[in-house]
Steps between C-alpha positions, in 0.01 A plus 500: 500500500147554619396407849234230567257779600552707181460191290167415690378853466579498125313163448196619689498825307506317172218257607280789599587692182406206284162443695420866466584525127279201406160608385256483650622508848259237663600243752310198622465475877743209498756696313456800738545267803813350367642835418428633853667178637803558284529870612451397871792240453734767363415741779560238759858444360588840605278567803384304797128554490200320606273442202189547706620869578522625139288511186602499140281704261537502122341789314445466130496857388388441143184335618484694820427188710621439847589137596 
């Protein structure tokens, strides 16, 4: 039986994989903000961190954009 952490990791990996494989890799600002919020929520499950003291960056390699 997989642990909760392994299951969360697997789900997150699949979500990212689906997003990356979809052509073209374009995100609206709202979608990017929601994605960053979800990533922040997941990280905060495992670590006690102050959201004001870290930044989440998403790099879309196909388009070579930094968000």
